[in-house]
GUZARO-202157 format. One record per residue: residue number from 1; x, y negated, z negated of N, C-alpha, C in turn. Coordinates in pm, whole numbers. Each point is the difference from the previous one (the first is absolute). Example, Ala and Ser with C-alpha at 12.3 -4.5 7.8 and 13.67 -1.06 7.14 Angstrom:
2
1, 1319, 569, -780, -89, -119, 0, 90, -120, 0 .
2, -35, -105, 72, 82, -119, -6, -77, -109, -73 .
***
This chain:
246
1, 4625, -9445, -9278, 45, 138, 19, 132, 20, -72 .
2, 14, 102, -85, 124, 21, -73, 116, 27, 94 .
3, 121, -36, -44, 119, 30, 78, 18, 150, 11 .
4, 34, 48, 117, 17, 143, 21, 123, 50, -75 .
5, -14, 101, -87, 116, 55, -69, 92, 69, 99 .
6, 131, -9, -25, 97, 52, 95, 25, 148, -14 .
7, -30, 59, -115, 23, 143, -18, -98, 57, -100 .
8, 6, 131, -20, -98, 68, -85, 9, -45, -146 .
9, 123, -20, -50, 13, -43, -139, -61, -138, -21 .
10, 20, -88, 94, -59, -133, -12, -151, 7, 9 .
11, -53, 91, 83, -144, 19, 7, -56, 35, -137 .
12, 68, 91, -69, -48, 44, -132, 3, -116, -99 .
13, 107, -83, 6, 7, -115, -91, -114, -97, 27 .
14, -31, -22, 128, -110, -92, 35, -132, 56, -47 .
15, -16, 131, 15, -124, 63, -47, -16, -22, -150 .
16, 111, 11, -74, -6, -18, -144, -41, -140, -40 .
17, 24, -99, 88, -36, -138, -33, -145, -34, 31 .
18, -76, 97, 54, -139, -30, 31, -88, -2, -124 .
19, 49, 56, -112, -80, 2, -122, -89, 121, -12 .
20, 3, 89, 97, -83, 120, -4, 56, 98, -102 .
21, -82, 57, -84, 42, 97, -100, -13, 141, 56 .
22, 113, 63, 22, -3, 134, 58, -30, 103, -108 .
23, -99, 81, 24, -38, 103, -96, 58, 135, 36 .
24, 53, 14, 120, 55, 128, 43, 94, -22, 117 .
25, 73, 106, 37, 85, -6, 117, -83, -21, 126 .
26, -124, 54, -3, -88, -17, 116, -33, -147, 21 .
27, -23, -74, -109, -28, -144, 13, 119, -72, 63 .
28, 122, 36, -43, 119, -63, 56, 14, 32, 148 .
29, -25, 125, 35, 8, 40, 140, -98, -77, 85 .
30, -125, -13, -50, -102, -70, 77, 36, -146, 20 .
31, 51, -65, -105, 35, -140, 13, 116, -18, 98 .
32, 99, 90, -5, 109, -7, 96, -53, 17, 142 .
33, -96, 92, 16, -59, 23, 131, -73, -124, 50 .
34, -73, -65, -92, -74, -121, 38, 95, -108, 49 .
35, 112, -20, -71, 97, -101, 41, 58, 33, 137 .
36, 34, 127, 21, 57, 38, 128, -98, -24, 114 .
37, -128, 31, -24, -102, -24, 101, -16, -149, 27 .
38, 2, -80, -107, -16, -144, 18, 114, -56, 85 .
39, 121, 48, -24, 115, -52, 73, 4, 46, 144 .
40, -86, 96, 34, 1, 53, 137, -78, -86, 97 .
41, -76, -99, -50, -79, -85, 87, 83, -121, 43 .
42, 21, -19, 131, 84, -110, 47, -62, -136, -20 .
43, -132, -9, 0, -68, -129, -16, 3, -38, -147 .
44, 62, -114, -32, 15, -41, -140, -132, -24, -68 .
45, -106, -24, 76, -130, -26, -60, -80, 125, -29 .
46, 45, 115, 51, -73, 125, -17, 68, 85, -105 .
47, -81, 57, -90, 52, 80, -108, -43, 146, 13 .
48, 71, 86, -70, -45, 137, -14, -134, -1, -73 .
49, -100, 79, 44, -129, 3, -69, 9, 27, -150 .
50, 79, 99, -47, 7, 22, -145, 50, -121, -77 .
51, 97, -71, 56, 52, -120, -66, -106, -109, -2 .
52, -69, -18, 110, -105, -102, 6, -110, 30, -101 .
53, -47, 127, -4, -110, 36, -89, 40, -13, -148 .
54, 127, 24, -30, 43, -8, -140, 29, -144, -43 .
55, 12, -92, 95, 32, -140, -31, -92, -93, 78 .
56, -128, 18, -11, -94, -82, 76, 26, -149, -26 .
57, 2, -81, 105, 27, -143, -18, -122, -74, -53 .
58, 26, -112, -60, -107, -90, -43, -57, -69, 123 .
59, -132, 3, 16, -66, -64, 113, -96, -106, -52 .
60, -5, -112, 68, -87, -110, -43, -89, -46, 114 .
61, -125, -30, -32, -94, -57, 95, -54, -130, -60 .
62, -97, -57, 64, -57, -126, -50, -53, 13, -142 .
63, -67, 110, -30, -65, 15, -131, 55, 114, -84 .
64, 89, 82, 57, 39, 125, -66, 152, 14, -10 .
65, 39, 84, -95, 137, 49, -9, -9, 152, -10 .
66, 69, 68, 90, 5, 145, -1, 136, 43, -55 .
67, -3, 84, -102, 126, 43, -64, -10, 146, -39 .
68, 112, 55, -48, 2, 138, -44, -79, 13, -130 .
69, -66, 114, -22, -79, 20, -122, 86, 17, -124 .
70, -56, -36, -114, 64, 16, -130, -100, 64, -95 .
71, 50, 65, -104, -90, 67, -94, -93, -100, -69 .
72, 45, -123, -19, -85, -98, -68, -118, -46, 86 .
73, -5, 48, 127, -113, -34, 87, -122, 87, -28 .
74, 14, 99, -88, -106, 99, -20, -135, -62, -35 .
75, -2, -95, -91, -128, -59, -43, -72, -70, 115 .
76, 74, -76, 80, -60, -69, 114, -54, 101, 101 .
77, 76, 106, 26, -44, 100, 97, -122, 74, -50 .
78, 0, 36, -127, -115, 72, -56, -128, -84, 8 .
79, 15, -133, -9, -117, -88, 1, -81, 15, 128 .
80, 65, 36, 112, -77, 21, 123, -4, 147, 43 .
81, 97, 80, -45, 4, 140, 42, -109, 84, -67 .
82, -63, -52, -105, -111, 73, -62, -134, -37, 61 .
83, 2, -84, 102, -121, -47, 68, -39, 101, 109 .
84, -119, 58, -11, -44, 98, 99, -13, -60, 139 .
85, -32, -129, 8, -12, -65, 131, 136, -7, 69 .
86, 105, -26, -75, 134, -7, 58, 46, 137, 47 .
87, -33, 104, -77, 46, 135, 31, -91, 75, 98 .
88, -110, -58, 38, -100, 72, 78, 55, 56, 131 .
89, 77, -78, 74, 44, 42, 133, 149, 35, 8 .
90, 68, 5, -113, 140, 38, -2, 13, 144, -49 .
91, 121, 55, 4, 17, 142, -30, 23, 29, -147 .
92, 7, -103, -84, 13, 24, -144, -131, -31, -72 .
93, -21, 65, -112, -122, -19, -79, 19, -115, -98 .
94, -111, -58, -48, 12, -108, -99, 78, 48, -123 .
95, 88, -85, -49, 78, 37, -118, -90, 2, -124 .
96, 19, 102, -80, -86, 16, -117, 59, -63, -125 .
97, 127, -32, 3, 65, -58, -119, 126, -75, 41 .
98, 46, -86, -88, 125, -72, 23, 117, 98, 6 .
99, -11, 108, -76, 104, 102, 2, 13, 63, 138 .
100, -112, 23, 67, 4, 56, 135, 67, -97, 97 .
101, -30, -127, -16, 63, -101, 85, 151, -2, -22 .
102, 41, 7, -126, 144, 2, -30, 67, 121, 65 .
103, -67, 114, -4, 56, 121, 60, 16, -17, 151 .
104, -101, -54, 65, 7, -23, 145, 109, -101, 34 .
105, 10, -104, -80, 100, -103, 23, 141, 56, -18 .
106, 17, 82, -103, 130, 62, -25, 42, 87, 119 .
107, -94, 74, 54, 30, 85, 115, 36, -85, 122 .
108, -72, -110, 19, 27, -89, 113, 141, -57, -9 .
109, 41, -41, -119, 133, -58, -20, 107, 105, 22 .
110, -22, 121, -49, 97, 108, 18, 19, 35, 146 .
111, -109, 6, 73, 9, 33, 142, 79, -108, 75 .
112, -23, -125, -35, 72, -109, 65, 150, 9, -30 .
113, 35, 26, -125, 141, 10, -37, 68, 114, 74 .
114, -76, 105, 32, 55, 115, 71, 8, -24, 151 .
115, -52, -114, 46, 10, -32, 141, -115, 50, 85 .
116, -111, 41, -63, -116, 44, 76, -86, -121, 39 .
117, -87, 15, 102, -90, -111, 36, -69, -57, -123 .
118, 4, -130, -16, -43, -62, -124, -87, -123, 25 .
119, -41, -65, -109, -98, -108, 9, 43, -124, -77 .
120, -52, -113, 46, 9, -125, -74, -125, -17, -86 .
121, 10, -78, -106, -119, -51, -65, -28, -137, 60 .
122, -128, -32, 15, -44, -128, 53, -32, -90, -119 .
123, 70, -112, -12, -24, -91, -112, -42, -137, 49 .
124, -75, -70, -82, -39, -137, 32, 119, -92, -23 .
125, 28, -85, 97, 113, -91, -12, -15, -92, -121 .
126, -120, -48, -28, -20, -99, -106, 11, 59, -139 .
127, -45, 124, -19, -7, 56, -135, 90, 121, -23 .
128, 41, 66, 108, 79, 121, -15, -81, 125, -28 .
129, -131, -14, -6, -87, 114, -30, 3, 101, 116 .
130, 7, 129, -33, -4, 105, 102, -145, 24, 40 .
131, -28, -10, 130, -138, 17, 47, -14, 113, 101 .
132, 110, 71, 28, -11, 110, 95, 136, 61, 30 .
133, -1, 95, 90, 124, 63, 47, -7, 16, 152 .
134, 117, 6, 62, 9, 25, 143, 133, 68, 26 .
135, -1, 101, 87, 125, 69, 24, -13, 111, 102 .
136, 101, 85, 2, 13, 103, 101, -56, 134, -50 .
137, -86, 61, 82, -54, 132, -31, 101, 106, 40 .
138, 58, -15, 117, 104, 90, 49, 87, -73, 100 .
139, 116, 59, 25, 92, -53, 100, 60, 116, 78 .
140, 4, -10, 132, 56, 103, 86, 123, -55, 71 .
141, 118, 50, -37, 122, -45, 67, 8, 52, 142 .
142, -56, 120, 24, 3, 57, 134, -76, -85, 101 .
143, -112, -57, -45, -85, -78, 90, 7, -151, -24 .
144, 85, -41, -94, 13, -143, -35, -137, -62, -26 .
145, -78, 67, -83, -136, -46, -28, -31, 15, -149 .
146, -103, -70, -43, -40, 3, -141, -147, -38, -10 .
147, -59, 31, -116, -138, -41, -28, -2, -90, -123 .
148, -82, -104, 7, -16, -95, -110, -139, 16, -61 .
149, -7, -10, -132, -128, 0, -70, 0, -109, -106 .
150, -117, -43, -41, -9, -108, -99, -131, 9, -78 .
151, -1, -62, -117, -122, -13, -79, 7, -133, -73 .
152, -117, -57, -27, -6, -135, -56, -115, -10, -100 .
153, 23, -71, -107, -104, -25, -100, -124, -60, 66 .
154, -118, 46, -43, -124, -49, 58, -17, -151, -20 .
155, 58, -54, -107, -12, -143, -26, 66, -86, 108 .
156, 85, 63, 83, 75, -76, 100, -29, 44, 142 .
157, -110, 71, 20, -42, 37, 135, -48, -124, 75 .
158, 7, 7, 132, -54, -104, 89, 64, -138, -21 .
159, 127, 0, -38, 72, -126, -18, 127, -7, 84 .
160, 16, 98, 87, 115, 1, 89, 128, 54, -61 .
161, -6, 48, -124, 121, 46, -67, 53, 130, 60 .
162, -89, 93, 31, 44, 127, 59, 67, -24, 135 .
163, -54, -93, 77, 59, -32, 131, 139, -60, -17 .
164, 15, -92, -95, 132, -58, -26, 101, 108, -36 .
165, -41, 92, -87, 92, 106, -44, 37, 93, 114 .
166, -100, 40, 80, 27, 94, 109, 90, -63, 106 .
167, -22, -127, 32, 86, -67, 97, 144, -7, -50 .
168, 17, -32, -128, 135, -13, -55, 73, 133, 0 .
169, -69, 106, -42, 63, 132, -6, 30, 52, 140 .
170, -91, -21, 94, 21, 48, 136, 125, -65, 62 .
171, 10, -131, -14, 115, -71, 57, 130, 47, -64 .
172, -1, 16, -133, 121, 44, -68, 37, 143, 38 .
173, -99, 86, 18, 27, 139, 38, 71, 6, 136 .
174, -50, -75, 97, 64, 0, 131, 135, -69, -3 .
175, 15, -95, -89, 127, -73, -9, 110, 84, -66 .
176, -35, 81, -97, 102, 65, -82, 12, 151, 17 .
177, -97, 63, 66, 5, 145, 19, 20, 34, 147 .
178, 58, 117, 29, 4, 48, 139, -139, 50, 38 .
179, -86, -94, 35, -143, 27, 13, -53, -49, 134 .
180, -84, 80, 63, -64, -39, 125, -151, -13, -13 .
181, -60, 76, -93, -147, 7, -9, -44, 5, -145 .
182, -101, -81, -32, -67, 3, -130, -144, 44, 20 .
183, -48, 85, -90, -139, 44, 5, -72, -41, -127 .
184, -131, -13, 12, -86, -23, -115, -136, 60, 34 .
185, -70, 47, -100, -132, 57, 26, -95, -36, -113 .
186, -129, 3, 32, -99, -32, -103, -127, 82, 22 .
187, -69, 24, -107, -130, 66, 3, -95, -87, 83 .
188, -74, 63, 90, -91, -77, 87, -106, -75, -80 .
189, -28, 47, -120, -100, -69, -84, 57, -126, -66 .
190, 127, -27, 26, 66, -117, -57, 54, -89, 113 .
191, -88, -61, 79, 44, -81, 114, 83, -121, -40 .
192, -14, -47, -125, 78, -117, -42, 150, 28, 9 .
193, 39, 124, -27, 141, 35, 10, 46, -6, 146 .
194, -87, 39, 91, 32, -11, 142, 20, -143, 43 .
195, -76, -92, -59, 16, -143, 33, 138, -50, -44 .
196, 45, 50, -116, 134, -38, -48, 106, 46, 101 .
197, -13, 123, 47, 96, 54, 97, -3, -78, 130 .
198, -120, -32, 47, -14, -75, 124, 63, -138, -12 .
199, -25, -69, -110, 56, -134, -20, 152, 4, -13 .
200, 53, 118, -37, 145, 15, -16, 68, 46, 128 .
201, -76, 8, 109, 58, 34, 129, -8, 146, 39 .
202, -57, 84, -86, -13, 142, 33, -109, 19, 105 .
203, 13, 105, 78, -100, 35, 101, -64, 134, -33 .
204, -131, 5, 11, -69, 125, -28, 21, 98, 116 .
205, 39, 122, -34, 28, 101, 101, -112, 101, 17 .
206, -84, 13, -102, -108, 98, 12, -57, 40, -135 .
207, -99, 88, 6, -66, 51, -119, 38, 147, -17 .
208, 47, 35, -119, 35, 138, -32, -113, 60, -83 .
209, -76, 90, 60, -117, 56, -67, 40, 98, -109 .
210, -64, -16, -116, 27, 88, -114, 150, 15, -26 .
211, 71, -108, 12, 146, 2, -11, 47, 33, -140 .
212, -73, -48, -101, 45, 13, -139, -111, 57, -87 .
213, 37, 87, -92, -94, 48, -101, 26, -81, -126 .
214, -96, -83, -37, 20, -94, -109, -124, -7, -88 .
215, 21, 23, -128, -107, -11, -100, -120, 87, 37 .
216, 29, 123, 41, -105, 98, 21, -63, 1, 138 .
217, 53, -76, 96, -60, 0, 133, 104, -32, 107 .
218, -26, 47, 121, 85, -35, 113, -43, -136, 52 .
219, 98, -83, 31, -30, -136, 45, 70, -30, 131 .
220, -66, -82, 81, 58, -49, 124, 87, -121, -30 .
221, 112, -11, 71, 87, -116, -20, 34, -63, 134 .
222, 28, -129, -4, 49, -72, 118, 151, -10, -10 .
223, 69, 31, 109, 145, -7, 5, 44, -127, 72 .
224, 89, -76, -63, 53, -124, 56, 151, 10, 9 .
225, 59, -76, 92, 146, 1, 12, 52, -138, 36 .
226, 126, -21, -34, 73, -122, 37, 138, 44, 47 .
227, 39, -43, 119, 131, 33, 56, 95, -118, -16 .
228, 126, 31, -7, 100, -107, -11, -11, -96, 117 .
229, -32, 54, 116, -13, -84, 120, -122, -91, -5 .
230, -94, 26, -92, -119, -84, -14, 32, -130, -72 .
231, 111, -3, -73, 31, -115, -85, 72, -110, 76 .
232, -19, -122, -48, 78, -113, 48, 144, 22, -45 .
233, 96, -1, 91, 140, 24, -38, 49, -89, -113 .
234, -55, -122, -11, 46, -91, -105, -33, 53, -139 .
235, -104, 83, -11, -37, 54, -131, 100, 104, -48 .
236, 85, 49, 90, 98, 100, -37, 134, -61, -38 .
237, 14, -130, 20, 127, -65, -32, -15, -105, -109 .
238, -123, -40, -29, -21, -103, -102, 34, 54, -136 .
239, 70, -77, -83, 41, 43, -133, -113, -25, -98 .
240, -91, 100, -19, -113, -18, -90, 8, 93, -118 .
241, 107, 78, -10, 13, 95, -110, 128, -25, -78 .
242, -1, 35, -126, 119, -12, -81, 11, 121, -90 .
243, 123, 35, -36, 21, 114, -88, -32, -40, -143 .
244, -45, 96, -77, -37, -27, -137, 77, 94, -92 .
245, 14, -42, -124, 66, 86, -98, -90, 119, -29 .
246, 60, 115, -38, -81, 117, -31, -96, -27, -112 .
***
């Protein structure tokens, strides 16, 4: 946790050392606001959500490394994002070109830099290849809750990778955010995703009929949740994350 600046001028100097390129006075105002919010949390392990989302930590599991996305990840992402089977039950359509993937990736990176709910790329520990993404769909400060979503290359289904990623992100979210509840949902026609949530400690709360209009039809979804109180307290104190360079 950075040392708390003693006054407003020092805050501005610290902001300047973050490496963020301000494009307008609004950008400077937002970054100052993010720092002030971060410093308002008494628990040294808890961060302001905008700061956390803009500086996602590196997470490691037995087989995976989760890190912030980079533009050079476009080719790996396109390799699975153009697969109709991967896109069948998610809210985005199969990518039609590498250019489309680059555009989506650019938007994802920009949103993260601005402090909005953001995502990690899922990479293989042995090769560094990007095989999926996992991250936050939304975050509610009023209710201390958020929703997680993920997608994975078809070549790596049924190998426990999605479960590893979801467990790592869930633990880090409760450890570093002012968070009480995590939600996840899946199309009922995709029960494999529900198995991932169940293995990660989530509990199914019910079925939401015609909850989402996706790809030309209304679909039923299952809603799952994980509460901070559901977790083993040791998972909230174990040092499993590290900061990474931008």
